[in-house]
NUSEKE-785184 format. One line per field, with one value per residue (C-alpha): residue number from 1; z, y, x. Coordinates in steps of 0.05 Angstrom, whole numbers, plus 5000, padded with zeros to 4 digits. Last residue first. Layout:
BEGIN
n <- c(NUM|...)
pz <- c(Z|...)
py <- c(Y|...)
px <- c(X|...)
//
This chain:
BEGIN
n <- c(787|786|785|784|783|782|781|780|779|778|777|776|775|774|773|772|771|770|769|768|767|766|765|764|763|762|761|760|759|758|757|756|755|754|753|752|751|750|749|748|747|746|745|744|743|742|741|740|739|738|737|736|735|734|733|732|731|730|729|728|727|726|725|724|723|722|721|720|719|718|717|716|715|714|713|712|711|710|709|708|707|706|705|704|703|702|701|700|699|698|697|696|695|694|693|692|691|690|689|688|687|686|685|684|683|682|681|680|679|678|677|676|675|674|673|672|671|670|669|668|667|666|665|664|663|662|661|660|659|658|657|656|655|654|653|652|651|650|649|648|647|646|645|644|643|642|641|640|639|638|637|636|635|634|633|632|631|630|629|628|627|626|625|624|623|622|621|620|619|618|617|616|615|614|613|612|611|610|609|608|607|606|605|604|603|602|601|600|599|598|597|596|595|594|593|592|591|590|589|588|587|586|585|584|583|582|581|580|579|578|577|576|575|574|573|572|571|570|569|568|567|566|565|564|563|562|561|560|559|558|557|556|555|554|553|552|551|550|549|548|547|546|545|544|543|542|541|540|539|538|537|536|535|534|533|532|531|530|529|528|527|526|525|524|523|522|521|520|519|518|517|516|515|514|513|512|511|510|509|508|507|506|505|504|503|502|501|500|499|498|497|496|495|494|493|492|491|490|489|488|487|486|485|484|483|482|481|480|479|478|477|476|475|474|473|472|471|470|469|468|467|466|465|464|463|462|461|460|459|458|457|456|455|454|453|452|451|450|449|448|447|446|445|444|443|442|441|440|439|438|437|436|435|434|433|432|431|430|429|428|427|426|425|424|423|422|421|420|419|418|417|416|415|414|413|412|411|410|409|408|407|406|405|404|403|402|401|400|399|398|397|396|395|394|393|392|391|390|389|388|387|386|385|384|383|382|381|380|379|378|377|376|375|374|373|372|371|370|369|368|367|366|365|364|363|362|361|360|359|358|357|356|355|354|353|352|351|350|349|348|347|346|345|344|343|342|341|340|339|338|337|336|335|334|333|332|331|330|329|328|327|326|325|324|323|322|321|320|319|318|317|316|315|314|313|312|311|310|309|308|307|306|305|304|303|302|301|300|299|298|297|296|295|294|293|292|291|290|289|288|287|286|285|284|283|282|281|280|279|278|277|276|275|274|273|272|271|270|269|268|267|266|265|264|263|262|261|260|259|258|257|256|255|254|253|252|251|250|249|248|247|246|245|244|243|242|241|240|239|238|237|236|235|234|233|232|231|230|229|228|227|226|225|224|223|222|221|220|219|218|217|216|215|214|213|212|211|210|209|208|207|206|205|204|203|202|201|200|199|198|197|196|195|194|193|192|191|190|189|188|187|186|185|184|183|182|181|180|179|178|177|176|175|174|173|172|171|170|169|168|167|166|165|164|163|162|161|160|159|158|157|156|155|154|153|152|151|150|149|148|147|146|145|144|143|142|141|140|139|138|137|136|135|134|133|132|131|130|129|128|127|126|125|124|123|122|121|120|119|118|117|116|115|114|113|112|111|110|109|108|107|106|105|104|103|102|101|100|99|98|97|96|95|94|93|92|91|90|89|88|87|86|85|84|83|82|81|80|79|78|77|76|75|74|73|72|71|70|69|68|67|66|65|64|63|62|61|60|59|58|57|56|55|54|53|52|51|50|49|48|47|46|45|44|43|42|41|40|39|38|37|36|35|34|33|32|31|30|29|28|27|26|25|24|23|22|21|20|19|18|17|16|15|14|13|12|11|10|9|8|7|6|5|4|3|2|1)
pz <- c(7171|7105|7100|7037|7067|7112|7053|7030|7100|7108|7040|7055|7118|7085|7044|7105|7137|7082|7107|7174|7136|7108|7173|7201|7138|7147|7088|7052|6989|6942|6994|6995|6919|6921|6975|6930|6868|6908|6882|6927|6881|6817|6842|6867|6798|6818|6868|6825|6889|6866|6868|6928|6975|7045|7041|6985|7021|7086|7058|7020|7082|7121|7062|7069|7139|7136|7092|7143|7209|7261|7327|7321|7281|7341|7337|7259|7241|7176|7149|7119|7060|7021|6955|6924|6852|6821|6802|6819|6815|6798|6812|6847|6903|6935|7011|7055|7119|7172|7223|7237|7284|7277|7314|7326|7280|7325|7273|7299|7281|7207|7207|7240|7197|7131|7151|7173|7105|7059|6997|6922|6906|6926|6992|7027|7062|7096|7034|7006|7054|7022|6971|6890|6912|6977|6962|6916|6895|6835|6851|6835|6901|6945|6965|6960|7029|7063|7043|7039|7108|7138|7076|7096|7163|7145|7112|7032|7003|6944|6903|6909|6958|6998|7030|7103|7138|7155|7238|7233|7277|7233|7181|7224|7257|7273|7217|7257|7211|7238|7175|7102|7060|6985|6950|6892|6845|6777|6751|6737|6732|6765|6797|6865|6864|6826|6861|6926|6926|6899|6957|7004|6973|6969|7045|7071|7108|7050|7068|7011|7013|6959|6891|6856|6805|6824|6799|6735|6725|6764|6766|6742|6804|6857|6898|6972|7012|7074|7124|7136|7193|7210|7153|7189|7150|7122|7093|7106|7043|7003|6946|6902|6850|6783|6743|6668|6631|6583|6599|6668|6669|6630|6681|6739|6705|6710|6781|6803|6761|6792|6863|6843|6818|6890|6886|6940|6994|7032|7009|6963|6971|6902|6894|6838|6801|6737|6718|6655|6606|6536|6502|6562|6528|6465|6499|6528|6603|6629|6635|6561|6527|6598|6657|6654|6628|6608|6625|6577|6623|6619|6689|6718|6666|6662|6586|6555|6564|6567|6626|6625|6686|6749|6765|6821|6840|6819|6768|6746|6781|6761|6754|6726|6690|6688|6644|6636|6705|6695|6756|6805|6789|6825|6810|6770|6823|6872|6831|6812|6882|6908|6965|7020|7073|7095|7023|6959|6917|6940|6878|6836|6818|6767|6755|6693|6705|6659|6714|6732|6803|6820|6882|6909|6906|6959|7014|7051|6991|6980|7057|7049|6983|7024|7075|7142|7199|7272|7248|7227|7303|7280|7338|7329|7253|7255|7308|7263|7203|7239|7273|7203|7173|7230|7216|7150|7159|7194|7131|7151|7219|7189|7140|7195|7236|7174|7171|7114|7066|7018|6971|6911|6909|6900|6842|6808|6826|6792|6730|6729|6740|6683|6634|6646|6646|6584|6539|6460|6425|6399|6325|6315|6368|6431|6469|6459|6514|6571|6638|6690|6759|6816|6880|6950|6975|7028|6978|6922|6864|6800|6725|6683|6608|6565|6523|6577|6628|6694|6761|6821|6896|6954|7026|7028|7006|7082|7083|7060|6988|6993|7024|6973|6986|6934|6984|6989|6943|6924|6853|6858|6835|6907|6945|6929|6961|6927|6961|7023|7090|7113|7089|7025|7015|7031|7035|6972|6953|7025|7030|6960|6985|7053|7014|6978|6900|6844|6874|6819|6844|6833|6832|6887|6907|6969|6933|6914|6887|6846|6831|6794|6753|6728|6714|6674|6626|6613|6603|6547|6548|6513|6553|6525|6580|6644|6645|6575|6513|6448|6415|6462|6414|6419|6497|6492|6445|6478|6430|6431|6366|6360|6312|6295|6229|6182|6157|6188|6252|6258|6322|6385|6346|6380|6372|6364|6283|6298|6343|6294|6285|6351|6414|6427|6503|6529|6554|6514|6549|6618|6647|6715|6709|6641|6659|6717|6715|6651|6606|6659|6657|6578|6572|6623|6593|6631|6681|6733|6768|6708|6673|6730|6743|6666|6679|6745|6706|6655|6719|6747|6676|6670|6724|6772|6818|6884|6927|6984|6974|6926|6927|6871|6795|6793|6743|6683|6652|6669|6643|6575|6572|6589|6530|6483|6500|6492|6419|6381|6391|6348|6386|6430|6461|6526|6570|6621|6680|6714|6768|6841|6861|6898|6844|6890|6852|6838|6913|6934|6886|6921|6898|6931|6876|6836|6844|6772|6784|6809|6749|6715|6776|6766|6820|6877|6837|6856|6923|6979|7006|6958|6972|6909|6902|6965|6930|6959|6932|6865|6864|6883|6827|6778|6808|6800|6729|6701|6722|6766|6717|6651|6670|6639|6565|6572|6490|6482|6463|6447|6476|6495|6426|6394|6328|6269|6228|6155|6131|6176|6253|6289|6352|6356|6405|6468|6500|6562|6619|6693|6749|6750|6810|6867|6909|6862|6795|6739|6666|6615|6544|6504|6443|6397|6462|6476|6412|6454|6428|6456|6527|6526|6510|6564|6619|6587|6591|6663|6682|6642|6677|6745|6732|6725|6749|6807|6799|6804|6855|6825|6844|6843|6877|6827|6766|6725|6763|6702|6657|6713|6727|6651|6655|6719|6689|6627|6667|6716|6648|6625|6686|6684|6613|6627|6691)
py <- c(7880|7862|7919|7909|7908|7970|8017|8023|8044|8093|8121|8142|8172|8209|8238|8261|8281|8336|8397|8391|8408|8471|8494|8487|8526|8584|8609|8660|8650|8636|8582|8554|8550|8511|8459|8457|8443|8379|8346|8381|8359|8377|8436|8477|8512|8551|8582|8621|8662|8733|8777|8748|8752|8751|8719|8674|8650|8639|8597|8562|8547|8533|8487|8445|8440|8410|8358|8348|8337|8338|8307|8250|8284|8326|8377|8377|8440|8482|8533|8595|8646|8682|8653|8672|8652|8600|8560|8591|8529|8468|8466|8502|8524|8594|8599|8648|8626|8655|8599|8554|8509|8443|8390|8428|8494|8553|8601|8655|8614|8615|8695|8705|8654|8692|8761|8737|8703|8761|8725|8753|8713|8648|8604|8537|8492|8426|8395|8389|8404|8406|8445|8437|8416|8467|8472|8527|8569|8583|8540|8464|8455|8469|8406|8381|8416|8384|8308|8318|8342|8266|8249|8300|8277|8205|8225|8235|8255|8293|8243|8193|8135|8152|8084|8075|8012|7972|7969|7977|8034|8083|8072|8092|8038|8038|7991|7935|7891|7831|7795|7824|7804|7776|7800|7760|7797|7761|7826|7834|7913|7921|7991|7977|7903|7913|7985|7964|7896|7937|7989|7933|7916|7977|7993|8037|8100|8142|8204|8252|8222|8176|8174|8136|8148|8216|8237|8200|8231|8234|8304|8276|8227|8280|8266|8258|8319|8304|8253|8179|8152|8076|8059|8102|8153|8099|8057|7993|7941|7890|7848|7856|7801|7805|7743|7752|7751|7803|7858|7838|7851|7917|7936|7918|7956|8020|8009|8005|8057|8100|8083|8100|8166|8198|8238|8199|8195|8130|8144|8084|8035|7997|7916|7899|7836|7822|7749|7697|7748|7725|7788|7841|7891|7890|7890|7956|7960|8030|8100|8108|8161|8175|8146|8073|8058|7989|7958|7902|7854|7857|7827|7888|7938|7939|7962|8019|8057|8129|8170|8234|8283|8274|8221|8192|8129|8081|8044|8112|8172|8159|8077|8022|7962|7905|7843|7770|7744|7672|7630|7578|7580|7644|7691|7740|7740|7761|7802|7840|7842|7878|7841|7893|7851|7866|7856|7902|7941|8010|8018|8014|7959|7930|7860|7821|7753|7683|7634|7568|7576|7643|7627|7583|7640|7602|7615|7661|7700|7713|7731|7782|7812|7819|7858|7831|7873|7862|7837|7909|7931|7991|7978|7902|7899|7952|7903|7840|7876|7901|7831|7798|7844|7826|7752|7749|7738|7674|7635|7562|7578|7643|7593|7549|7605|7626|7561|7512|7474|7423|7427|7393|7446|7501|7470|7464|7532|7556|7522|7548|7620|7619|7588|7630|7692|7679|7712|7721|7785|7809|7787|7734|7728|7771|7705|7690|7639|7622|7593|7584|7554|7553|7503|7508|7490|7551|7588|7596|7629|7649|7667|7684|7703|7718|7783|7829|7799|7769|7772|7732|7726|7672|7679|7747|7759|7743|7672|7659|7661|7610|7559|7506|7524|7567|7615|7679|7739|7782|7827|7832|7897|7905|7873|7893|7895|7925|7958|7983|7952|7935|7986|7972|7948|7874|7825|7783|7832|7843|7775|7763|7823|7792|7725|7760|7769|7736|7685|7641|7575|7525|7576|7624|7682|7651|7579|7595|7657|7623|7568|7616|7639|7578|7558|7625|7603|7536|7568|7616|7690|7753|7819|7887|7910|7955|7976|7990|7962|7954|8018|8067|8072|7995|7998|8049|8002|7938|7876|7884|7858|7786|7772|7821|7791|7848|7873|7941|7909|7840|7797|7770|7724|7661|7665|7597|7610|7684|7654|7672|7740|7756|7773|7852|7848|7785|7713|7652|7639|7637|7614|7645|7687|7704|7723|7770|7809|7813|7807|7855|7908|7905|7909|7964|8007|8010|8071|8030|8086|8121|8062|8027|8095|8095|8026|8049|8108|8056|8019|8070|8094|8021|8047|8004|8061|8052|8113|8157|8148|8200|8257|8236|8250|8261|8308|8283|8330|8284|8228|8260|8277|8203|8183|8231|8198|8128|8149|8162|8211|8203|8243|8203|8157|8192|8157|8107|8090|8161|8174|8178|8146|8080|8032|7986|7989|8066|8081|8045|8083|8145|8206|8269|8319|8289|8350|8381|8365|8319|8275|8319|8307|8230|8205|8244|8257|8186|8212|8176|8111|8058|8076|8064|8051|8011|7951|7921|7974|7968|7884|7904|7960|7902|7851|7900|7913|7847|7787|7832|7891|7848|7806|7861|7839|7770|7763|7693|7644|7574|7520|7474|7477|7503|7477|7517|7520|7548|7613|7620|7592|7602|7580|7524|7477|7455|7455|7412|7414|7383|7360|7410|7394|7440|7418|7435|7454|7471|7483|7501|7522|7551|7546|7594|7618|7640|7601|7556|7497|7531|7541|7470|7439|7481|7451|7378|7377|7407|7352|7295|7315|7308|7235|7207|7139|7172|7247|7286|7343|7361|7290|7314|7268|7209|7257|7199|7213|7184|7247|7300|7269|7270|7344|7354|7325|7365|7430|7409|7395|7467|7498|7459|7485|7554|7553)
px <- c(1136|1105|1051|1009|0938|0953|0973|0902|0879|0933|0925|0849|0877|0931|0873|0834|0898|0921|0877|0917|0984|0950|0928|0999|1022|0980|0936|0973|0924|0986|1000|0933|0930|0997|0967|0904|0944|0972|1033|1083|1145|1109|1071|1138|1142|1079|1114|1169|1193|1218|1158|1128|1190|1173|1108|1125|1191|1160|1100|1148|1190|1132|1107|1169|1168|1100|1128|1189|1144|1196|1177|1223|1276|1294|1351|1353|1398|1371|1424|1388|1392|1439|1468|1530|1532|1583|1520|1459|1414|1456|1531|1587|1546|1564|1541|1516|1481|1427|1414|1349|1329|1293|1250|1185|1175|1168|1147|1193|1246|1226|1216|1286|1325|1292|1308|1379|1388|1362|1343|1355|1417|1382|1376|1366|1415|1414|1389|1458|1511|1585|1559|1539|1466|1453|1373|1389|1324|1284|1226|1228|1270|1210|1187|1261|1266|1216|1228|1300|1309|1319|1357|1406|1418|1422|1481|1514|1445|1471|1503|1444|1432|1489|1514|1507|1525|1468|1460|1385|1381|1425|1368|1309|1276|1200|1190|1229|1268|1311|1302|1286|1234|1250|1190|1165|1114|1089|1067|0990|1000|0926|0948|0924|0951|1016|1029|1013|1056|1110|1104|1113|1175|1202|1190|1138|1126|1091|1131|1103|1040|1017|0975|1029|1088|1108|1176|1167|1096|1033|0995|0929|0922|0940|0990|0977|1000|1049|1059|1066|1110|1119|1172|1228|1275|1317|1256|1296|1312|1277|1308|1247|1239|1195|1186|1173|1103|1133|1079|1083|1158|1150|1105|1144|1206|1158|1140|1219|1232|1181|1207|1279|1251|1257|1187|1152|1199|1225|1301|1311|1358|1362|1360|1310|1316|1283|1268|1268|1313|1320|1300|1291|1330|1300|1232|1248|1265|1235|1263|1290|1330|1354|1348|1336|1401|1425|1489|1505|1552|1626|1634|1673|1658|1585|1576|1538|1473|1477|1455|1409|1426|1464|1521|1553|1504|1555|1506|1478|1446|1376|1367|1415|1398|1449|1445|1454|1462|1462|1434|1452|1522|1529|1589|1549|1492|1546|1593|1531|1501|1556|1593|1602|1594|1525|1499|1506|1461|1473|1521|1462|1410|1361|1393|1369|1366|1372|1338|1365|1356|1332|1298|1349|1401|1441|1388|1436|1450|1376|1366|1429|1404|1335|1367|1392|1378|1407|1480|1498|1495|1535|1588|1585|1593|1649|1685|1669|1698|1758|1768|1759|1812|1864|1850|1864|1939|1914|1897|1888|1853|1822|1788|1768|1740|1702|1665|1677|1631|1654|1710|1680|1632|1677|1708|1644|1630|1692|1680|1608|1622|1681|1635|1577|1626|1659|1605|1602|1575|1648|1641|1689|1715|1701|1701|1775|1777|1825|1803|1861|1841|1888|1892|1932|1858|1864|1907|1857|1883|1835|1861|1807|1803|1746|1766|1748|1794|1793|1821|1842|1836|1822|1813|1765|1693|1668|1630|1561|1570|1631|1586|1615|1680|1728|1752|1715|1729|1784|1796|1871|1916|1935|1873|1805|1743|1679|1617|1647|1627|1699|1750|1785|1853|1836|1886|1915|1966|1998|2008|2042|2088|2103|2119|2170|2166|2199|2247|2268|2302|2244|2186|2180|2136|2100|2093|2022|2042|2094|2046|2001|2055|2075|2001|1994|2054|2018|1950|1990|2003|1990|1993|1969|1923|1919|1997|2000|2044|2008|2026|1986|1929|1923|1925|1863|1827|1833|1843|1921|1946|1971|1915|1860|1832|1818|1752|1765|1784|1765|1758|1795|1842|1878|1953|1988|1997|2027|2085|2137|2106|2129|2081|2065|2067|2097|2079|2102|2172|2143|2209|2194|2262|2245|2171|2186|2246|2272|2205|2170|2222|2222|2145|2143|2190|2259|2286|2264|2224|2201|2183|2150|2101|2083|2054|2021|1986|1960|1941|1897|1867|1837|1791|1751|1714|1712|1707|1730|1808|1824|1766|1717|1714|1793|1810|1857|1909|1965|1929|1925|1997|2006|1963|1999|2069|2041|2016|1948|1892|1823|1775|1720|1769|1772|1820|1789|1746|1750|1799|1779|1839|1806|1816|1859|1927|1919|1899|1960|2003|1981|1934|1958|1970|1908|1877|1888|1964|2005|2016|2072|2118|2124|2160|2142|2073|2054|2045|2068|2032|2054|2129|2169|2245|2256|2269|2213|2170|2197|2181|2114|2103|2128|2077|2022|2040|2046|2005|1958|1942|1953|1904|1858|1862|1898|1904|1915|1966|1948|1990|1931|1904|1845|1828|1824|1766|1761|1757|1735|1719|1791|1814|1761|1730|1762|1831|1855|1901|1875|1915|1974|2007|2035|1979|1923|1925|1874|1879|1828|1834|1774|1734|1689|1651|1584|1552|1507|1548|1614|1578|1559|1626|1656|1610|1611|1689|1692|1638|1681|1748|1709|1695|1628|1602|1569|1565|1638|1639|1701|1730|1799|1851|1838|1827|1854|1926|1962|1943|1955|2022|2045|2020|2062|2123|2115|2109|2167|2211|2194|2215|2280|2288|2282|2327)
//
């Protein structure tokens, strides 16, 4: 078998040389061959110092049509030329090539059920909130587990790692969030060991690599092959050669479900052909066609931030208009060391790009190379409609129907956000730019494609860095957040809510444009507004362009209410003198800030299509994505402008409960008394009921609070800032000795309003006193409205 496969590879390579690219034009320019274009791309990346060398292998229609090595495997003490048979540390390609295939084989054998708890096979796993996590959730990164094991203390050994996994607690309820996690596949590797009674490396060697003839693919490669292995850097001054680069896998002894596999382009080509041939190569059957199909179909529901198959990342087919198609039809994976395997069943093609971009000093970047080659191939195949894709891949039809049905139910086709419009333009506005993206989990298209993947996958620009606002990239954190590495595309990830709150000169070095795409909540004291403004200031100082991908004001951009922030009370929770509800989109606010504060930013707003400023978010047809951990519904966002006005005082607003901003209370309140008082105020649009609750976080954590639950009965008549002063007034009247009224000043933003509350003025009169300043704001605002 091994010799037969080897002969097939040799035949394919000879065929590739004689074809002279006759069957693969690769969008070549007149007089140029596709091979020259691929070579030009690779050589330019080597010249730019982003990679020392690379091996590229491309196949189509059962034939290897391109196979070439470029540059150098090692640079010092002397240069060693890269060769086509170089062995690379695959890093995260281990996940789909080894672990996911092993799991699916065991599923086919009836030894694993993807939808049963992992604890059925591994009892120790079933504790600390992991009792119901399934193998399917591990495979699709929806287990709720964090990104990886804690490396802050010096632990060693595979057994220790498994004990640490048993002790882990999910960050999210399993099945509710996507979070790319090495820990998921570390657990799956152990599941293979427990079910098959073989360590993962032995299982894969026996049941995957040997039957396929992948003779250079293994964990911990033998010393005899050392002279063909590409180094990935240095460890304490010693060249890392044939030792896994991933620190967790290294501590586990080099064998782990998430990383540790080494291979060559030729071996991966055999693996790719197996996938394209529905699980079979020559006489070896590795997986059933059904399993292959399952692995490439979205397991995530339509509308989520990231689509995953069983072990694979999903994207549109390799066609020139792939940005406009649903992100299904092709699949692949990348690795931190600079590796990629991409499979496109529509064109029956595969693309392998292998580099050791972490050598010599970890500063390399393989993303531009990978993106450019995928884009080149996509241009060759021209455009395809979604209907044409489905005609060739009918197994995707059920998912497309589900996505279309959900779009129809929610009216998703009504509003196209700035991100959607930018994609529809083919990212032409950003052509040739090195881009810094300021975003979080809300920055995505209607189809669920995250901005990070969309911009990172476009050949028209280079995504150079990602910046995150308060609550972090995934919108799940409270408190200060450190900078680090974006895990999906291995980008620098700079936090703008921690030690720094605006991009520094060092962060912006080499960046031509900043792109801002974050869904705000339409409220003055939301810090996303300030993050945008500070970033505009930084962009203006550096003379770089600033793009805002506009999104709706979720609580209506036609409503302006509340006290206007006093100029000398400006802070990170109040950038500009505007009311609590300002009735503007972020794109409109950017225009106002730029002009009124004379920032001098080179501002570009990518406007929405189909947006009516009178629409609340649920009328836009866009899927609701919680803007922050405690705004989980439009109902909570509706109450937020009022309830948060008193949050600075010594009260709980329900953070740490299932109903943040629908509750307000404290241990010193009396719920029935407060509910009766507020009900007697006859506040339009809202009802009050006494309620006791015990938050598990924030103010009065783990202490029982007495207070009220608020229910919105008519949001169109509810003046939420007025509701805020009604509540503040009620608390100060009923509990003057307990309420720390002065601490509400930061959110209220008006000393006169706080003074009026202290005097005992009627809240209706207080709200009326805001109108003159609101009128001034409305006049200024009118100059910047886009919709």
